[in-house]
C-alpha positions in Angstrom: 11.6 -48.4 -42.3 13.1 -51.4 -40.7 14.3 -51.1 -36.4 17.7 -50.5 -37.5 16.5 -47.8 -39.9 14.4 -46.4 -36.9 17.1 -46.6 -34.4 19.4 -45.0 -36.7 16.9 -42.1 -37.2 16.3 -41.6 -33.9 20.5 -41.7 -33.3 20.4 -38.9 -36.1 17.8 -36.2 -34.8 19.2 -36.5 -31.4 22.7 -35.4 -32.9 21.0 -33.1 -34.4 19.1 -31.7 -32.1 22.0 -31.6 -29.8 24.3 -29.5 -32.5 21.3 -27.0 -32.4 21.2 -26.4 -28.9 24.5 -26.3 -28.5 24.5 -22.9 -31.2 24.8 -19.3 -30.1 22.4 -18.5 -32.8 18.7 -19.3 -33.0 17.9 -22.2 -35.1 14.6 -23.0 -36.9 14.4 -26.2 -39.1 11.2 -26.6 -41.7 10.5 -29.7 -43.8 9.3 -29.6 -47.5 5.6 -29.0 -45.9 6.9 -26.0 -44.2 6.3 -28.1 -40.5 8.5 -27.2 -38.1 10.9 -30.2 -37.5 13.4 -28.6 -34.6 14.2 -25.1 -33.1 16.4 -24.3 -30.3 16.2 -22.5 -27.2 17.9 -19.4 -28.4 15.3 -19.6 -31.5 12.4 -19.6 -28.5 14.2 -16.6 -26.9 14.6 -14.7 -30.1 10.9 -15.2 -30.7 10.0 -14.3 -27.2 8.1 -17.6 -26.5 8.4 -20.2 -23.8 10.1 -23.5 -25.5 6.9 -25.0 -24.4 4.7 -23.2 -26.4 7.2 -23.1 -29.4 6.8 -26.9 -29.1 3.0 -26.5 -29.8 3.7 -24.8 -32.9 4.0 -27.1 -36.3 4.1 -24.7 -39.3 5.7 -21.6 -40.6 2.0 -20.5 -40.7 1.4 -20.6 -37.1 4.6 -19.2 -36.5 4.5 -16.4 -38.8 1.0 -15.9 -36.6 3.0 -15.2 -33.8 4.9 -12.0 -35.3 
């Protein structure tokens, strides 16, 4: 991955995060390997966890263990 590709990826991730945070609903995105790649504040609220705790959750399985 080139430097410009990396910069584009970072910019795209920032845009996606901003969109997710502005949503009125809880959003969580998982990749093909079931790794948590993004979760917004409303999702943390819905799950009744602090954002810091949610940031430590890396997989769908770990999130399911909270339920």
